[in-house]
N, C-alpha and C positions, 0 to 999 in steps of 0.2 A: 395626388392620391388623397382620398378623404382621410381626415384625422378625427377620431371620436371626441377628443376634448375640444377641438374647434367646433364640432357639431353641438357639444354641450354648451359652448359659448353662445352659439347662435340660438339654442333653445332658451337660454337664460334671457338674452336681450329681448326676444320675442314674447316670452311668458311674463316677464316682470314689467316691460315697457310697451312694446308693440305699437300698433297704429294709434291706439287710444292716447298714449302718452308722448310718444316721440314722432308720430307721423309716418312711421315706416316699419316694415318687417323684413327680415332677411331670409333667403333660402337656407333651409337646414340641411346642407349637403356636405358638411364637414371640410369645405374648402375655404381657405383663408382668402382675404381680398379686401378691397376698399369698402364694399357694402357693409361688411361687419364692422370695419373701423369707423365708418360714418355713424352707424347705428350706436356704437359704444360712445362716440363723441356726443351724440344727441342725449344718450342716457345720462352722461356726466353733467351736461348742461341742465337736464331736468333736475338732477339732484342738487345743483347749485341754485335753483330757483329761477333760471333764465326762462322766459316765456316764449321769446322768438327763436326757436331752435334752428340750427344750421349744421351742415356737414363739416363746416370749417371750424377748427379750433382757433378762434381769433382773439383779439385783445380783450374783449368782454370776458370770454371764458377763462382766460388766463388771469386777469385781474381778480375776478370772483374767486378763483381757486387759491390764488395767493393770499387772499383776505380770509377765506373760510378755512382752508386746510393748507397752510404754508409748508407742511411736511407731513406726509402720511406714512405710517409705519405701524409699530406695535401699540401705539396709544389708541384711544378711543376714536375710531372712524366708522361711519356707518357701514353696515355689512354690504349694502348694495354698491357702495363705492369701491370696497375691497374687491367684490366680485367683478366690477368693471375692469379693475386692474388685473385680476387673475385671468379674466377672459381675454384681455389684450395681450398678456404674456403668452398664453397658448396660441393666439393668432400669429405671434411673432416667432414661435418655436421654442418657447421657454416653458419650464415647469412651474406653473402657478400654484401648485399644492392643492389642486381640485378648485372647484368654483363653489366655495363654501362660505365666503365672507369672513374668513379668519386669516389675518395677516400673520402667518406663522414663520418658522425659521426657513422652510423651503421657499415660501414666497419671497422672503427677505434675500435669500441666496440668489434667487433668480433676478431680482432687482439689482443686486450688487454686481452680478456678472453682466447684466445689461449695461450698467454705468461704466464698468471697466472697458467693455467693447466700444462704448461711445467715447471713451477718453476722458470722462468727467468724474472719475472716482475721487480724485483729489479736490476737485471743485465742490462736490457734494458728498463729503465723507459720510461713512455709515451706510445703512441699508434702507433709510427712509427715502420715499419717493418725493423728489422736489417737483414743483409745478412745471418747470421747463422740461424735466425728464418725462413727466406725465404726458405732456404735449407731444414729444417725440414718440412715446410708446404708442400713441393712438394714430400712428402712420404706418405705411408699408415700407418705410425706409429700412434698409439693412445695415447692420453694424459689423458685419464680417464681409470679407472680399467675395463678391459674386460675379458671375458672367465675365470671367477672365480679366477681372479688375487688377489694378496694380497694388502691390503691398506698400510701395513708397507713397502712393497717393493716399492710401488708408492711414499710414502713419501721419501724414500731414493733416488729414481730416480730424484725427484723434487729437493732435497737438492743438489745432485751432479750437476745437470744442473745449478742451481742457483749459485753455489759456483765457478764452473770452466768453465762456457760457453765462457768466454772472453779469455781463453787461446787459443793459436793458433790452436792446434791440438785436441782440445776437441770439439766434436759436440753434439748437443742436441739429447739426447736419448728418446725413448718412455717412457711414464709414465703410463704404462698399468698394472702394478702390477706383471710383470713376469720377472724373471731373464733370461738373454740372452747373446749371445756373446758380444753385444755392452755394456751391463752393466758390464761384466767382464772386458773388456778392459778399460772402464771408471774408474773402481775401481783402476786398476793399474796405470793409468794416475794420479788419485787423490793422491795416495800414493807417486808417484814420484814428483808431484808438492809440496806436503807437505814436502818432503825431501829437497826442494830447487832446484830441477832440472829445468833448463831453458827450454823454448820452443826449440824444435829441439834436445834437450838432452833427455828429457822425450819421450819415445817411445810407451808406452802402453804394453810393453813386459817385463815380469819379468825375470831379469837376475841377474848376480852376484852383479852389482852395487846397484840394489834395495835391495837385500838381506843384503849387507853390510850396507847400510843406515838404515835398520830397526834394526840393532843390538843396535842402540842408542835410540830406542824408545820402550823399554819394558814397558808394562802397568801392573799395580798392582791395588789391591783394593784401592780405594781413588783417582785414576787418573781421570782427567776430561779434557774436551775440544774436539777439532775436531779429534785428533788422536783416541779417544775413540769412537767418532761417526763413523769413518771409520771402526774401529774394530768391533763395534756392527753391522754395516751394513753387514760385511763379515759373522758374525755369523748368522745373519738372512737369508742371501742367502743360507747358508748350512743347514738351517732349525734346527740349534742348539739353536736359541733364536727367540723370536717374538717381542723383545723390541729394538727399535732404540733409542739410548740414548747417552748423552755426559758424563755419570758417570759410572765408573768401580765399580760395587757394588758386594757384596758377591754372589748374584745370577748369575752374569755374570762369576764370578770365577768358580762357580760350573759348568756352561755350558761349560767353557773352559776345565775344568778337564775331563768332559765326552767326549769332542771332542778329546783331547789329548790321552785319553785311547783308543778310537776307532781307531785312525789313527796310533797308536803305537808310539807316541812321549812321552818324559819324562812328567809325570803327575805333573805339578807345579801349575796350576791354574793361571798362569801369561801369559801375551801375549808377548812372545819372538819372535825372528826373525823366528824361524822354524815354530812356530804356525801361525804367519802371512802368512808365505809362503804356508803352507798347506791350509789356507783358501782362498788364492787369486789365486792359480794356481794349476793345478791338480798334477804336479810332486813335488810341495812343495820345500823344501830345498834339493837342489841336492848335497850338501856336506855331507848329512847323509850316514852313512855306513848301508848297508843292510845285514841281516843274510842269504840272498839268492841271487842268481844270475841266469841268463839264457844267453845262447849264442850259437854260431854256430861253436865253436872250440872244438876239441877233448881235453878231460881232461886226461892229463898224470900225472904221479906221481909228477913231478916237478910243474905242473900247480896246482895240487891239493894242494900242500904245500903252494903255493902262495895264493890260495883262503883261506885256513885255517888261514894264517897269517893276512889276511884282515878281518877276522871275519866271513867269509861266512861258513854256515853250510849245505846249501841245494842248489843243482844245478839243473836247469831246462835244459833238453836236448831233442832233437827231435827223435821221434820214426822212422820216414820215411826219405828217401833220400831228399836232398834239391837241386839236380841239379848239373851239372858240375861246375858251378861257386861257389858252396858251398860244396866242397867235404867232409868237416868234419861236416856238419850240422847234419847228422844222427849220433846217437850213434855208436861208432866204436867198433870193437872186442877188448875185455878186458877192455874197458873203465869203465864199471860199476864196475869191480873189483878194478880198481885204485881208483874210487870214495869211495867205501865201505871201503877198507883197509886204506884209509887216513882219515877215521872218518867222511866222508861226506854222505849226503843222496841225492837222485835224484827224481825229479818229471818229468813225461813224458809229452811231447807236441806233438800233431798231427796237422800237416799243410801241405796241398797240395799247392794250390795258395791262394785261400780265400781272394782275395783283391778287389773284386767287387761284386755287388749284384747278378749278374748272376752265380756266383760260388756257390750260396746257393740255396738249394731246399730240399724237403723232401727226394727225391731219393738220392741226393748228400750226405745228412746226414746219410741215411742207408749205402751207400757205404763207407763213412768215418769211421763210427763206426765199420763195419766189418773188414775194413783194419787195423784200429788201434788195434783191438783185436789180429789180426794176428801178427802184429808187436810187440805188447807188450808181447805176449807169446814167440815170436822169441827172444826177448832180456832178458826174464826171469823175468818180472815184476810179483809180487805176486797178488793173488786175494785181492781185496780191494783197490788197487791203484787207485788214481784219475788221469785220463788222460784229459789234457786240450786241447780242440779243438778250433782252432783260428778263429777269425773274425778280420782279419788284415787290415781293412780299416775304413773309417768314415762313418758307416752306419747311415743314418738319420732315424728318428722315423718310417716313413711309410715303409722304407725298412726292418726295424727290424720286423714289423708286417707281411709284405708280403713274405719275403725271410728268414730271420734269425731264427724266431721262428719255422716255418715248418721244416727247416733244423735241428734244435736241437730236434724237436720231433722225427725225424728219427734217429738221434744219440742216444738219450735217449732210444727209444724203443728197438733198436738193441743191444745196450750195455747191457741193463737189461735183454733181452731175451737170449743173447748168451754168457754172461760172468758174472764174479763177480766183474768186474771193476766199477768204479764210473766215472760220467761225470763232468768235470770242463769246464769252458769257458774262453778263453782269448779274451779280447777286451775292448772297451771303457766303461766307467761307465754305461751309459744308456743301452747299449747292454747287458752287464753282468747282470744288475739288472732285466731287462725285461725278459730275458731268465730264470733266476733263479726264478722269480716270477711265471713262468709257471710250475715250478717243473722239469725243464729239465737240470738243473746244480746244483750240490751240493756246490761248491765253485768257486770263481772267481780269475782269474789272470788278473790284470787290466793294460791296456796299458796307464798308466798315463803320460808316457813320451811324448806322443802325445798330448800336451796341446792344440793344435789347433783343435783337433777333436770336432765337435759340441756335440758328445756324452759324452765329458768330461767336457763341459762348463755348469755350473749351475747345475750339478748333483753331489750328495755326493757319496763317495765311497760305492760300493754295500755292503749291510748288511753282505754278506757271503764271503767278500773278504779274500783271503789267501795270495797272493803275489801282491805287488804294484810296478810296474816297473817305475823307476823314472829317470834313466840317464845311458848313455853309457860311459864307460871309460876303459882305459888300465891300468893294474896293473902288478907288478912283472918285472923281467928283465931276459935276457938270455933265457934258456930253460923254465923258469917258467913264462915268459911273456904271458899274455892273455887279450883279449878284452872281456869284459862282460857287460851285462845290469844289473844294480844294482836293486834288489828287496827288498822292505821292507816286513817283515814277521808278519802276524797276530797271528800265531800259530794254524790256522784251519787246515793246512795241513803241516805235517813235511816231506813229501816225503817218500822214502823207502831207508833203509840202508842195506838191504840184499836182495839177488835175487836168484830166482830158476835158475837151469841150463836152458839155453835157448833151445827152441825147434827149431831144424833146420831139419825138414823133407825134404827129397828130392823127387822130382817127383810130386810135387803139380801142379795143373793146373794153367795156367797164362792167362792173358787177350788175347782176340782174336786178331790176326794180320790181319788187313783189306786187306792186300795184298792177302790173301787167299780167300777173299769173294766170287769172281766169280766162282772159281774152286769148292769150297765147295757147293755153290748153285747148281751148275750143277750136282754134285754128288748126292745131296739130291733129286733133281728133277728126276734124272735117276732112283734111287732106288725106290721112290714112284711110278713112272710110271710103273716100273717093277712089282709092286704088285697091279696095277689097280687104283692108285690115280693120276689123271691127274693134270696139272697145276692149272686148275680151275674146280669148279663144282664137280660132281661125286655123288655116292650113289643114283643115279636115281632122283636127284633133278634137276629141271629146272634151267639152269644156271643163267637166268635173275632174277628168284625168289630168288635164292640162293645169288646172289650179292646184291640184293635190300635190303634184311634183314640183311646184314652185313657179309656174307661169304667172306673169304679172300683166296687168292691164295697161292700156295706153296711158291712163292717168297715173298709175304707179310708176311706169317707166319715165314719164315726163317729169314727175316729182323727185325721182331719183336723180336724174340729170341736173335738175335745179338745186337739189341739195348739195351737189358737187360743183355748183357754178363757180365758186371761189377758184377751184383747180382748173376748170376750163378757161377762166378768164386769165389766171396767172400764166398758164402755159401759152395761151394766144399772145399775150403781151411780151413774154420773154422770147417767143419764137417768131414774133411779128407776122402772125397770120390770123385768119378769121376763126373765132371760136366755134362757129356754126359748122365749120368743116370737120371738127372733132366731135362736136355734139351729135350731129346727124347720124353717123354710123353707130355711135354708142347707144343712142336712144333706140334706133332701129333693132339693134341686136338684143337689147334688153327686152323690148316688146315682142320680138320674134323668137325668143328662147323657147325651146320645145323639148319633149321627152327624148329625142335623139341626142340633143346636147347633153342632157344629164346622163344618159347611158354611156356616152363617150367619155365624159369626165370620170364617171365611176370605174370605167375600165383602166383609165390612167392611174387612178388611186389604188386599184387592185393589182396593178403591175401587168395587166394583159395588153396594154399598148403603152407607147412611150410619148404620145402627144395627142392633143385634141384642141380644137378652138375653144377657148375657155374664158370666163370672167365677163366683166361688163361689156367689153368690146368684142368678145368671142375671137380672140387672137391665138394662133398656134404659137408654141414656143419657138419653133424654127423661124417663123416669120418675124417674131420679136427680135430674135438674135440677129437676123439679117438687118432689120430696120435700125436697131441700136448700133450695130457695127458701122453701118453707113454713116449715121450721124456722128459717131466718134471719129471716124476717119476724116470727116469733113469739119471737124472741130465745132460741130454744133452743140454737142454735149461732151462731157468728159468721162473717162473711165477706161478700164482695161477691155480690150476686145473679147467677146464671148465666143465660146466654142461649143461643139456638140456635147462636150462633157458638162456643159452648164444647163443643158436642156431641162433636166429634172428640176433644178432650183428655179429656173426662169418660168417654167410652167406653174410651179407652186406659187410663185409671186403673182403671176397672172391670175391665177385661180382665187387667191386669198386676199390680195391687196388691191382694192379699187384704185388707189393712187398710182401704183405701179402700172396697172392695166390701162388707165386713162392716159397717163404719160406716154406710155407706149404707143397708144392709138395716135397721139399727137405726132410723135416721131415718125410713125408709119405713114402719115400723110405726106411728109417730106420725102421719105424713101419711095413711095409710090409715084410721086411726080418724077423723080429720077428714073424709075423703071419704065415709064411711058414717054420719056424724053420731053417733058414739058417743064417750064420754069418752076423753080421752088415756089410753093404757095406763099403769098404775101397778102398785103392789105387790099390789093386791087386786082386779084386773080380773076380772069374772065370766067363766065358761066360755063363756057365750053371746057376749059381746063379743069375747073372745079368738078364738073360732072365726070370727066375722065378720071380724075384722082379718086373720086368716090367710087367709081366703077372698079378701079384697080383694087380697092379694099377687099373686094370679093373675088379677086383672081383675074382670069381672062376669059374670053369667049362670050357666047350669047348670054349666059347666065349673068355674067359680070356686067355686060351692057344693060341688061334689064335692071339689075341692082342699081347701077349709076343713074338710070332714068327715074327710078322710084325715089332714090335719095336726094336727087337734086331738088325735087319738089319740097321735100322735108327741110332740106338746107335753106331754101328760099323763105319758108315760114319762119324758121328760127332766126335767120339773118335779118328779116324784116324787123323783128322786135329788138334784136341786138342793135341794129343801126339806129332805131328810134331812140333807144336808151343812151347810146354813146353820143348822140348829136343833140340830146335835149339839154 
């Protein structure tokens, strides 16, 4: 809701400063927000004589302010500076006593109330505005509990502010009841200050010096004082306690034991350095030895012996290639043999790029799942193995919702349908927990080494964590030397210590080579034209009507199929058949789609009929149910058998989800072979059987025979290019 005093603040900063002086204007809408705070920050910088203005209240602004106006109050202060203060007070919901340039009792009362809520009233007594308080004033930080925040967390925030605000590098944090990056950094500063580190030595980063210092501050039942306050605060932030206290009592010891047990620390009930570290920073005590590791280096017998001597029992290795810069990232020939014969186990990781939000989507997840299944079988991983799919960047919460969760929905669905493998996730704590909460990952491999990731700050280890990655180090010497990431083990996944013979089939289809696009399109067009299917229109439909209701050209149909080539290829490889057998009917049905198909779909949507052939492959729901059930019964895919009660949901999936439709078309080729009593389609299916399977796609009778005769020619065109690409 608009506030007239906020609008007055916006008018003030625009009229007195504006574009000419501070390089920006704000919308005069009466709504508080960062644009107004940025403008007020620039206005203050202007008054301080700073020429290069910034939205950031940084070291230069603070230093100039401390020098020029170390305390602002009733004494002589330029009216404009007072009006900046008054405007900021209104923007934060306090009564600034008008925007008149007069620092009066009402203004002083507002500043006093603000400092009380910050917890710094004792640090900065009186009603003058200290520079650090001014810095905090020009933010959108809240100093009351908001958005279901915790009163206990707010108490801790206020205590930290009050105790350390006068230290050079400690800045006033929000007191909103929420744990955040600022709070996490403040906690480390607080520990470093209590260890006696001077300003400039304390950095807010948890390193070896901080860990070493904590070794002299073990807490036990009966300990009291500010060290206990800090420790109890850390327990509260990890949701292991709700009591902020200065006394280490038996209930705190119980909470500590539960925490230590969960994070795989020695269970002592005392607050030693390793426990402090695990509470303060995601990677914890990096001197710990882990029973697992992961890496991008081939495991030889010599390196396996090094790992064993280091106490490593489980090794994480990558299923798929890592590019020319990491030639050994992928599991190498005979490597799993060396791992197993040296008494080690292995857990597989699948990662392509996966380092930005745009790398994740439902379709990308489907592709990743099918490719991972193919690679896992290639290397010989047994049924029941958990494959960890990587999210190797700092995905913020809204990106998890928009990109990561749909991605893992695709991963989980395809892994479950097409294999007996399980899905794990590699990523930051919040990412792992949120995906797992959706049921899309059974265990988590946590990238805790990335302590700066927002998804690791303020979040506990996922409840289903299996591996906790904490540090990179080099171990061994000579032929046995190897660089590893050290992983702490929970016991939820012990990896695999024996492997099937790898499946190395030759002649599988591969991804389409775009350099063949134009030639392949011309040949498809020529063939279709030779049987009476022009580039557009056809079947006696008016071209304009046909295009208006969604009819597509041969070029558009071909490009649509090529756009989903990854799926056709993955399905063909998993099912060990020729992808042209699936491409041909889908391309044909896309190109031959007509008004009658639209009318039928609309009738289903309107409830006037219960089924129609729909989607990319023009498949009836009842046909999809029969085909999927057959494949389930034959252990070709996994899942619960479908019934007539599922018809509506199956039709909707066929209609709305190209991935589901195309996958069903692939399963249908196998079912069709069964229906006409020919062998299951494979890599060497004869032309005669291929034509018969294609004909059955359209039913039985003369119409189906004609359909098969038309599609076998299209199949041959597509297979010609697929064969050239896979053998080149």
